[in-house]
C-alpha positions as CSV (number, residue, x, y, z in Angstrom):
1,M,103.1,113.1,90.2
2,N,101.3,115.7,88.2
3,A,102.5,113.9,85.3
4,L,101.6,110.9,86.0
5,E,98.5,112.2,87.7
6,N,97.5,113.6,84.2
7,Q,98.2,110.1,82.4
8,G,96.0,108.7,85.1
9,L,98.3,106.6,86.4
10,V,98.4,107.5,90.1
11,E,95.3,109.6,91.8
12,L,96.8,112.1,94.2
13,A,95.2,112.4,98.0
14,G,92.9,115.3,98.8
15,R,92.9,117.4,102.0
16,E,90.6,114.8,104.0
17,D,93.4,111.8,102.8
18,R,96.4,113.8,104.2
19,A,94.8,115.0,107.6
20,E,94.1,111.1,108.1
21,L,97.6,109.9,107.2
22,S,99.2,113.1,108.8
23,A,97.5,111.4,112.3
24,L,98.2,108.3,111.7
25,E,102.1,109.1,110.8
26,G,101.9,111.7,113.5
27,R,103.9,113.8,110.8
28,P,102.7,116.4,108.5
29,V,101.9,114.3,105.3
30,R,102.2,117.5,102.4
31,W,100.9,115.1,99.6
32,A,100.2,111.4,98.8
33,A,99.1,109.5,96.0
34,R,97.9,106.0,95.3
35,L,98.1,104.2,92.3
36,S,95.1,103.7,89.8
37,P,93.4,101.2,88.1
38,Y,95.2,101.7,85.1
39,G,98.4,102.5,86.9
40,Y,98.1,98.8,88.2
41,D,97.7,97.8,84.2
42,T,100.3,100.0,82.9
43,L,102.7,98.0,86.0
44,A,101.4,94.6,85.3
45,Y,102.2,95.1,81.4
46,G,105.7,96.0,82.1
47,Q,106.4,92.9,83.9
48,S,105.0,90.7,81.8
49,R,106.7,92.1,78.9
50,P,109.8,89.8,77.5
51,R,113.2,91.2,78.5
52,S,114.7,93.1,75.3
53,E,118.4,91.5,76.7
54,P,118.9,88.0,78.2
55,L,119.8,86.9,81.8
56,P,123.3,86.6,83.4
57,G,123.8,83.0,81.6
58,E,121.4,82.5,79.1
59,A,122.3,82.6,76.1
60,A,121.5,85.3,74.0
61,P,118.6,85.0,70.3
62,D,119.8,84.5,67.3
63,R,119.2,87.7,65.8
64,Q,120.7,89.5,62.3
65,L,122.9,92.4,62.7
66,V,121.8,95.4,59.9
67,E,124.6,97.9,59.2
68,M,123.2,101.1,58.5
69,I,125.2,103.0,55.8
70,P,125.3,107.0,56.2
71,S,122.6,109.0,53.4
């Protein structure tokens, strides 16, 4: 979670928010996080990108293969 927070994708809950969540859950909540607006945008972008592999039953797009020779 810390890496996601450092990238601005999530916001970690503070002490007051965790206390409120603990009361609602009836158990201690040691940590909690929610998506930041940037995190929501990142998810939306990830879901809207075209797939690199076709779904089962779909025809694969025509691709040219390139053979690499060792240097």
